[in-house]
Biotite code that builds the C-alpha atoms (Angstrom):
import biotite.structure as struc

atoms = struc.array([
    struc.Atom([0.433, 0.332, 0.154], chain_id="A", res_id=1, res_name="UNK", atom_name="CA", element="C"),
    struc.Atom([1.257, 3.516, -1.278], chain_id="A", res_id=2, res_name="UNK", atom_name="CA", element="C"),
    struc.Atom([0.725, 6.153, 1.170], chain_id="A", res_id=3, res_name="UNK", atom_name="CA", element="C"),
    struc.Atom([1.459, 9.847, -0.389], chain_id="A", res_id=4, res_name="UNK", atom_name="CA", element="C"),
    struc.Atom([1.409, 12.968, 2.272], chain_id="A", res_id=5, res_name="UNK", atom_name="CA", element="C"),
    struc.Atom([2.135, 16.646, 1.421], chain_id="A", res_id=6, res_name="UNK", atom_name="CA", element="C"),
    struc.Atom([5.077, 17.892, 3.075], chain_id="A", res_id=7, res_name="UNK", atom_name="CA", element="C"),
    struc.Atom([4.519, 20.292, 5.316], chain_id="A", res_id=8, res_name="UNK", atom_name="CA", element="C"),
    struc.Atom([7.596, 21.873, 6.555], chain_id="A", res_id=9, res_name="UNK", atom_name="CA", element="C"),
    struc.Atom([8.986, 23.094, 2.964], chain_id="A", res_id=10, res_name="UNK", atom_name="CA", element="C"),
    struc.Atom([5.808, 24.405, 1.927], chain_id="A", res_id=11, res_name="UNK", atom_name="CA", element="C"),
    struc.Atom([7.415, 24.254, -1.863], chain_id="A", res_id=12, res_name="UNK", atom_name="CA", element="C"),
    struc.Atom([4.387, 21.671, -3.139], chain_id="A", res_id=13, res_name="UNK", atom_name="CA", element="C"),
    struc.Atom([7.186, 17.698, -3.151], chain_id="A", res_id=14, res_name="UNK", atom_name="CA", element="C"),
    struc.Atom([4.969, 14.461, -1.721], chain_id="A", res_id=15, res_name="UNK", atom_name="CA", element="C"),
    struc.Atom([7.106, 12.958, 0.331], chain_id="A", res_id=16, res_name="UNK", atom_name="CA", element="C"),
    struc.Atom([6.660, 8.442, -0.615], chain_id="A", res_id=17, res_name="UNK", atom_name="CA", element="C"),
    struc.Atom([5.971, 5.441, 1.784], chain_id="A", res_id=18, res_name="UNK", atom_name="CA", element="C"),
    struc.Atom([5.150, 1.506, 1.357], chain_id="A", res_id=19, res_name="UNK", atom_name="CA", element="C"),
    struc.Atom([5.843, -1.504, -0.038], chain_id="A", res_id=20, res_name="UNK", atom_name="CA", element="C"),
    struc.Atom([7.871, -0.731, -3.260], chain_id="A", res_id=21, res_name="UNK", atom_name="CA", element="C"),
    struc.Atom([11.127, -2.876, -1.392], chain_id="A", res_id=22, res_name="UNK", atom_name="CA", element="C"),
    struc.Atom([9.159, -6.258, -0.881], chain_id="A", res_id=23, res_name="UNK", atom_name="CA", element="C"),
    struc.Atom([8.559, -5.886, -4.590], chain_id="A", res_id=24, res_name="UNK", atom_name="CA", element="C"),
    struc.Atom([11.551, -4.798, -5.989], chain_id="A", res_id=25, res_name="UNK", atom_name="CA", element="C"),
    struc.Atom([12.728, -8.253, -4.112], chain_id="A", res_id=26, res_name="UNK", atom_name="CA", element="C"),
    struc.Atom([10.540, -10.129, -5.559], chain_id="A", res_id=27, res_name="UNK", atom_name="CA", element="C"),
    struc.Atom([10.679, -9.252, -8.979], chain_id="A", res_id=28, res_name="UNK", atom_name="CA", element="C"),
    struc.Atom([14.465, -9.389, -8.595], chain_id="A", res_id=29, res_name="UNK", atom_name="CA", element="C"),
    struc.Atom([14.111, -13.224, -7.693], chain_id="A", res_id=30, res_name="UNK", atom_name="CA", element="C"),
    struc.Atom([12.129, -14.102, -10.435], chain_id="A", res_id=31, res_name="UNK", atom_name="CA", element="C"),
    struc.Atom([14.115, -12.644, -12.552], chain_id="A", res_id=32, res_name="UNK", atom_name="CA", element="C"),
    struc.Atom([17.086, -14.397, -11.556], chain_id="A", res_id=33, res_name="UNK", atom_name="CA", element="C"),
    struc.Atom([15.313, -17.445, -11.264], chain_id="A", res_id=34, res_name="UNK", atom_name="CA", element="C"),
    struc.Atom([14.697, -17.771, -14.781], chain_id="A", res_id=35, res_name="UNK", atom_name="CA", element="C"),
    struc.Atom([18.193, -16.225, -15.324], chain_id="A", res_id=36, res_name="UNK", atom_name="CA", element="C"),
    struc.Atom([19.592, -19.858, -13.562], chain_id="A", res_id=37, res_name="UNK", atom_name="CA", element="C"),
    struc.Atom([16.774, -22.393, -15.400], chain_id="A", res_id=38, res_name="UNK", atom_name="CA", element="C"),
    struc.Atom([18.394, -24.355, -17.450], chain_id="A", res_id=39, res_name="UNK", atom_name="CA", element="C"),
    struc.Atom([18.306, -24.356, -20.984], chain_id="A", res_id=40, res_name="UNK", atom_name="CA", element="C"),
    struc.Atom([17.807, -27.705, -24.048], chain_id="A", res_id=41, res_name="UNK", atom_name="CA", element="C"),
    struc.Atom([19.470, -26.316, -27.107], chain_id="A", res_id=42, res_name="UNK", atom_name="CA", element="C"),
    struc.Atom([18.394, -28.754, -30.400], chain_id="A", res_id=43, res_name="UNK", atom_name="CA", element="C"),
    struc.Atom([20.335, -28.743, -33.350], chain_id="A", res_id=44, res_name="UNK", atom_name="CA", element="C"),
    struc.Atom([20.333, -30.641, -36.200], chain_id="A", res_id=45, res_name="UNK", atom_name="CA", element="C"),
    struc.Atom([17.830, -32.667, -37.944], chain_id="A", res_id=46, res_name="UNK", atom_name="CA", element="C"),
    struc.Atom([15.503, -34.604, -35.208], chain_id="A", res_id=47, res_name="UNK", atom_name="CA", element="C"),
    struc.Atom([13.708, -37.583, -36.872], chain_id="A", res_id=48, res_name="UNK", atom_name="CA", element="C"),
    struc.Atom([11.162, -39.136, -35.367], chain_id="A", res_id=49, res_name="UNK", atom_name="CA", element="C"),
    struc.Atom([10.941, -43.400, -36.178], chain_id="A", res_id=50, res_name="UNK", atom_name="CA", element="C"),
    struc.Atom([7.885, -42.571, -38.057], chain_id="A", res_id=51, res_name="UNK", atom_name="CA", element="C"),
    struc.Atom([10.127, -40.381, -40.657], chain_id="A", res_id=52, res_name="UNK", atom_name="CA", element="C"),
    struc.Atom([12.884, -43.373, -40.843], chain_id="A", res_id=53, res_name="UNK", atom_name="CA", element="C"),
    struc.Atom([10.490, -45.899, -41.434], chain_id="A", res_id=54, res_name="UNK", atom_name="CA", element="C"),
    struc.Atom([9.533, -44.433, -44.451], chain_id="A", res_id=55, res_name="UNK", atom_name="CA", element="C"),
    struc.Atom([13.368, -45.204, -46.154], chain_id="A", res_id=56, res_name="UNK", atom_name="CA", element="C"),
    struc.Atom([12.750, -48.858, -47.217], chain_id="A", res_id=57, res_name="UNK", atom_name="CA", element="C"),
    struc.Atom([15.527, -50.528, -49.635], chain_id="A", res_id=58, res_name="UNK", atom_name="CA", element="C"),
    struc.Atom([15.591, -49.773, -53.361], chain_id="A", res_id=59, res_name="UNK", atom_name="CA", element="C"),
    struc.Atom([14.184, -46.286, -53.094], chain_id="A", res_id=60, res_name="UNK", atom_name="CA", element="C"),
    struc.Atom([16.220, -43.017, -54.354], chain_id="A", res_id=61, res_name="UNK", atom_name="CA", element="C"),
    struc.Atom([18.639, -40.681, -53.684], chain_id="A", res_id=62, res_name="UNK", atom_name="CA", element="C"),
    struc.Atom([15.764, -37.532, -54.067], chain_id="A", res_id=63, res_name="UNK", atom_name="CA", element="C"),
    struc.Atom([13.380, -39.476, -52.606], chain_id="A", res_id=64, res_name="UNK", atom_name="CA", element="C"),
    struc.Atom([15.683, -40.141, -49.703], chain_id="A", res_id=65, res_name="UNK", atom_name="CA", element="C"),
    struc.Atom([15.939, -36.160, -50.095], chain_id="A", res_id=66, res_name="UNK", atom_name="CA", element="C"),
    struc.Atom([11.808, -35.248, -50.059], chain_id="A", res_id=67, res_name="UNK", atom_name="CA", element="C"),
    struc.Atom([11.825, -37.358, -46.991], chain_id="A", res_id=68, res_name="UNK", atom_name="CA", element="C"),
    struc.Atom([14.444, -36.121, -44.419], chain_id="A", res_id=69, res_name="UNK", atom_name="CA", element="C"),
    struc.Atom([15.255, -33.040, -46.341], chain_id="A", res_id=70, res_name="UNK", atom_name="CA", element="C"),
    struc.Atom([18.708, -32.257, -47.057], chain_id="A", res_id=71, res_name="UNK", atom_name="CA", element="C"),
    struc.Atom([21.606, -34.056, -45.493], chain_id="A", res_id=72, res_name="UNK", atom_name="CA", element="C"),
    struc.Atom([23.346, -32.915, -43.402], chain_id="A", res_id=73, res_name="UNK", atom_name="CA", element="C"),
    struc.Atom([27.330, -34.688, -44.818], chain_id="A", res_id=74, res_name="UNK", atom_name="CA", element="C"),
    struc.Atom([27.722, -36.528, -47.768], chain_id="A", res_id=75, res_name="UNK", atom_name="CA", element="C"),
    struc.Atom([29.753, -38.843, -48.614], chain_id="A", res_id=76, res_name="UNK", atom_name="CA", element="C"),
    struc.Atom([32.303, -40.833, -51.105], chain_id="A", res_id=77, res_name="UNK", atom_name="CA", element="C"),
    struc.Atom([32.452, -45.114, -49.811], chain_id="A", res_id=78, res_name="UNK", atom_name="CA", element="C"),
    struc.Atom([33.315, -47.981, -51.901], chain_id="A", res_id=79, res_name="UNK", atom_name="CA", element="C"),
    struc.Atom([30.315, -49.676, -51.844], chain_id="A", res_id=80, res_name="UNK", atom_name="CA", element="C"),
    struc.Atom([28.148, -46.089, -53.380], chain_id="A", res_id=81, res_name="UNK", atom_name="CA", element="C"),
    struc.Atom([27.070, -43.405, -51.326], chain_id="A", res_id=82, res_name="UNK", atom_name="CA", element="C"),
    struc.Atom([25.890, -42.101, -47.641], chain_id="A", res_id=83, res_name="UNK", atom_name="CA", element="C"),
    struc.Atom([23.707, -39.297, -46.111], chain_id="A", res_id=84, res_name="UNK", atom_name="CA", element="C"),
    struc.Atom([23.946, -38.696, -43.528], chain_id="A", res_id=85, res_name="UNK", atom_name="CA", element="C"),
    struc.Atom([21.479, -36.563, -40.788], chain_id="A", res_id=86, res_name="UNK", atom_name="CA", element="C"),
    struc.Atom([23.179, -35.491, -37.520], chain_id="A", res_id=87, res_name="UNK", atom_name="CA", element="C"),
    struc.Atom([21.774, -34.378, -34.925], chain_id="A", res_id=88, res_name="UNK", atom_name="CA", element="C"),
    struc.Atom([22.611, -32.933, -31.378], chain_id="A", res_id=89, res_name="UNK", atom_name="CA", element="C"),
    struc.Atom([20.267, -32.215, -28.428], chain_id="A", res_id=90, res_name="UNK", atom_name="CA", element="C"),
    struc.Atom([22.774, -30.214, -25.017], chain_id="A", res_id=91, res_name="UNK", atom_name="CA", element="C"),
    struc.Atom([22.394, -28.415, -22.189], chain_id="A", res_id=92, res_name="UNK", atom_name="CA", element="C"),
    struc.Atom([23.495, -25.593, -20.754], chain_id="A", res_id=93, res_name="UNK", atom_name="CA", element="C"),
    struc.Atom([22.047, -24.028, -17.345], chain_id="A", res_id=94, res_name="UNK", atom_name="CA", element="C"),
    struc.Atom([22.501, -20.229, -16.426], chain_id="A", res_id=95, res_name="UNK", atom_name="CA", element="C"),
    struc.Atom([26.641, -19.186, -17.429], chain_id="A", res_id=96, res_name="UNK", atom_name="CA", element="C"),
    struc.Atom([27.886, -22.306, -17.432], chain_id="A", res_id=97, res_name="UNK", atom_name="CA", element="C"),
    struc.Atom([29.434, -24.212, -20.611], chain_id="A", res_id=98, res_name="UNK", atom_name="CA", element="C"),
    struc.Atom([26.624, -26.523, -22.348], chain_id="A", res_id=99, res_name="UNK", atom_name="CA", element="C"),
    struc.Atom([27.201, -29.953, -21.858], chain_id="A", res_id=100, res_name="UNK", atom_name="CA", element="C"),
    struc.Atom([26.248, -32.487, -24.948], chain_id="A", res_id=101, res_name="UNK", atom_name="CA", element="C"),
    struc.Atom([22.684, -34.577, -24.029], chain_id="A", res_id=102, res_name="UNK", atom_name="CA", element="C"),
    struc.Atom([22.391, -36.982, -26.060], chain_id="A", res_id=103, res_name="UNK", atom_name="CA", element="C"),
    struc.Atom([23.641, -36.844, -30.576], chain_id="A", res_id=104, res_name="UNK", atom_name="CA", element="C"),
    struc.Atom([22.537, -38.963, -33.770], chain_id="A", res_id=105, res_name="UNK", atom_name="CA", element="C"),
    struc.Atom([23.375, -39.914, -36.579], chain_id="A", res_id=106, res_name="UNK", atom_name="CA", element="C"),
    struc.Atom([21.467, -41.408, -39.680], chain_id="A", res_id=107, res_name="UNK", atom_name="CA", element="C"),
    struc.Atom([23.191, -42.904, -42.162], chain_id="A", res_id=108, res_name="UNK", atom_name="CA", element="C"),
    struc.Atom([21.766, -43.598, -44.946], chain_id="A", res_id=109, res_name="UNK", atom_name="CA", element="C"),
    struc.Atom([23.095, -45.925, -47.135], chain_id="A", res_id=110, res_name="UNK", atom_name="CA", element="C"),
    struc.Atom([23.567, -46.353, -51.479], chain_id="A", res_id=111, res_name="UNK", atom_name="CA", element="C"),
    struc.Atom([24.482, -48.770, -54.042], chain_id="A", res_id=112, res_name="UNK", atom_name="CA", element="C"),
    struc.Atom([26.743, -47.198, -56.807], chain_id="A", res_id=113, res_name="UNK", atom_name="CA", element="C"),
    struc.Atom([23.321, -47.289, -58.357], chain_id="A", res_id=114, res_name="UNK", atom_name="CA", element="C"),
    struc.Atom([21.946, -45.052, -56.176], chain_id="A", res_id=115, res_name="UNK", atom_name="CA", element="C"),
    struc.Atom([19.877, -46.944, -54.818], chain_id="A", res_id=116, res_name="UNK", atom_name="CA", element="C"),
    struc.Atom([18.941, -47.239, -50.927], chain_id="A", res_id=117, res_name="UNK", atom_name="CA", element="C"),
    struc.Atom([20.602, -50.312, -49.746], chain_id="A", res_id=118, res_name="UNK", atom_name="CA", element="C"),
    struc.Atom([19.904, -49.517, -45.565], chain_id="A", res_id=119, res_name="UNK", atom_name="CA", element="C"),
    struc.Atom([19.854, -47.205, -42.728], chain_id="A", res_id=120, res_name="UNK", atom_name="CA", element="C"),
    struc.Atom([20.974, -47.349, -39.571], chain_id="A", res_id=121, res_name="UNK", atom_name="CA", element="C"),
    struc.Atom([20.843, -44.703, -36.806], chain_id="A", res_id=122, res_name="UNK", atom_name="CA", element="C"),
    struc.Atom([24.417, -44.260, -34.098], chain_id="A", res_id=123, res_name="UNK", atom_name="CA", element="C"),
    struc.Atom([23.754, -42.534, -31.069], chain_id="A", res_id=124, res_name="UNK", atom_name="CA", element="C"),
    struc.Atom([26.896, -41.374, -27.977], chain_id="A", res_id=125, res_name="UNK", atom_name="CA", element="C"),
    struc.Atom([27.273, -44.528, -26.451], chain_id="A", res_id=126, res_name="UNK", atom_name="CA", element="C"),
    struc.Atom([28.076, -46.131, -30.498], chain_id="A", res_id=127, res_name="UNK", atom_name="CA", element="C"),
    struc.Atom([31.436, -44.269, -30.467], chain_id="A", res_id=128, res_name="UNK", atom_name="CA", element="C"),
    struc.Atom([33.583, -41.639, -28.617], chain_id="A", res_id=129, res_name="UNK", atom_name="CA", element="C"),
    struc.Atom([32.704, -38.041, -27.999], chain_id="A", res_id=130, res_name="UNK", atom_name="CA", element="C"),
    struc.Atom([34.410, -35.219, -29.843], chain_id="A", res_id=131, res_name="UNK", atom_name="CA", element="C"),
    struc.Atom([35.140, -32.094, -29.941], chain_id="A", res_id=132, res_name="UNK", atom_name="CA", element="C"),
    struc.Atom([35.662, -31.400, -34.240], chain_id="A", res_id=133, res_name="UNK", atom_name="CA", element="C"),
    struc.Atom([36.484, -27.975, -33.406], chain_id="A", res_id=134, res_name="UNK", atom_name="CA", element="C"),
    struc.Atom([38.875, -28.197, -31.197], chain_id="A", res_id=135, res_name="UNK", atom_name="CA", element="C"),
    struc.Atom([40.624, -24.136, -32.106], chain_id="A", res_id=136, res_name="UNK", atom_name="CA", element="C"),
    struc.Atom([43.900, -25.493, -31.949], chain_id="A", res_id=137, res_name="UNK", atom_name="CA", element="C"),
    struc.Atom([46.231, -26.254, -34.690], chain_id="A", res_id=138, res_name="UNK", atom_name="CA", element="C"),
    struc.Atom([48.295, -29.825, -33.872], chain_id="A", res_id=139, res_name="UNK", atom_name="CA", element="C"),
    struc.Atom([52.465, -29.110, -33.333], chain_id="A", res_id=140, res_name="UNK", atom_name="CA", element="C"),
    struc.Atom([54.881, -31.132, -34.698], chain_id="A", res_id=141, res_name="UNK", atom_name="CA", element="C"),
    struc.Atom([57.208, -30.576, -32.115], chain_id="A", res_id=142, res_name="UNK", atom_name="CA", element="C"),
    struc.Atom([55.860, -32.145, -28.816], chain_id="A", res_id=143, res_name="UNK", atom_name="CA", element="C"),
    struc.Atom([58.082, -31.301, -26.407], chain_id="A", res_id=144, res_name="UNK", atom_name="CA", element="C"),
    struc.Atom([56.419, -27.911, -26.962], chain_id="A", res_id=145, res_name="UNK", atom_name="CA", element="C"),
    struc.Atom([58.956, -25.700, -26.678], chain_id="A", res_id=146, res_name="UNK", atom_name="CA", element="C"),
    struc.Atom([58.852, -21.993, -26.730], chain_id="A", res_id=147, res_name="UNK", atom_name="CA", element="C"),
    struc.Atom([60.280, -20.275, -30.538], chain_id="A", res_id=148, res_name="UNK", atom_name="CA", element="C"),
    struc.Atom([63.705, -19.364, -28.526], chain_id="A", res_id=149, res_name="UNK", atom_name="CA", element="C"),
    struc.Atom([64.675, -22.284, -27.002], chain_id="A", res_id=150, res_name="UNK", atom_name="CA", element="C"),
    struc.Atom([63.881, -24.163, -30.215], chain_id="A", res_id=151, res_name="UNK", atom_name="CA", element="C"),
    struc.Atom([66.296, -21.370, -31.372], chain_id="A", res_id=152, res_name="UNK", atom_name="CA", element="C"),
    struc.Atom([68.986, -22.190, -28.802], chain_id="A", res_id=153, res_name="UNK", atom_name="CA", element="C"),
    struc.Atom([67.965, -25.335, -27.975], chain_id="A", res_id=154, res_name="UNK", atom_name="CA", element="C"),
    struc.Atom([71.096, -26.553, -29.830], chain_id="A", res_id=155, res_name="UNK", atom_name="CA", element="C"),
    struc.Atom([74.049, -23.874, -28.368], chain_id="A", res_id=156, res_name="UNK", atom_name="CA", element="C"),
    struc.Atom([76.556, -25.669, -26.769], chain_id="A", res_id=157, res_name="UNK", atom_name="CA", element="C"),
    struc.Atom([76.399, -29.310, -28.205], chain_id="A", res_id=158, res_name="UNK", atom_name="CA", element="C"),
    struc.Atom([79.524, -30.150, -29.825], chain_id="A", res_id=159, res_name="UNK", atom_name="CA", element="C"),
    struc.Atom([79.555, -29.674, -33.853], chain_id="A", res_id=160, res_name="UNK", atom_name="CA", element="C"),
    struc.Atom([76.671, -27.269, -33.451], chain_id="A", res_id=161, res_name="UNK", atom_name="CA", element="C"),
    struc.Atom([79.014, -24.196, -34.370], chain_id="A", res_id=162, res_name="UNK", atom_name="CA", element="C"),
    struc.Atom([80.297, -23.634, -37.582], chain_id="A", res_id=163, res_name="UNK", atom_name="CA", element="C"),
    struc.Atom([79.770, -28.097, -38.556], chain_id="A", res_id=164, res_name="UNK", atom_name="CA", element="C"),
    struc.Atom([82.700, -28.872, -36.385], chain_id="A", res_id=165, res_name="UNK", atom_name="CA", element="C"),
])
């Protein structure tokens, strides 16, 4: 409840406001904080239902598969034909923490050399090792992790390193 009264001593028409705004502001802050900490689920890629995959049968052409499942995430030539790969990933993130991968599905459609479906396979996280496809690091030939200065001067003081001795 808010109560306003005139400031009688100042006589300049100022109003003094008193009331319960602080608990309301605290409640709003608490709600915003709780919402900010809620877990967020992110889904990327092709997420199929089992009925979508049952539409694909051996003998179908590549165009029919694209019409049913959409454009594949990637394709690959194989010795015995080609393959379409449909990749999906589900991650969860809480507040500002690093997202963690919860699920990964790969649907592989294998084709014969003539372009007809040979078989459909599904792979998940249990079928392979979880790995980071973008590590943003360049592997080095030098496994000692020496600095540039150490690499330049590592042979100084060794016999035969200066002037071909």
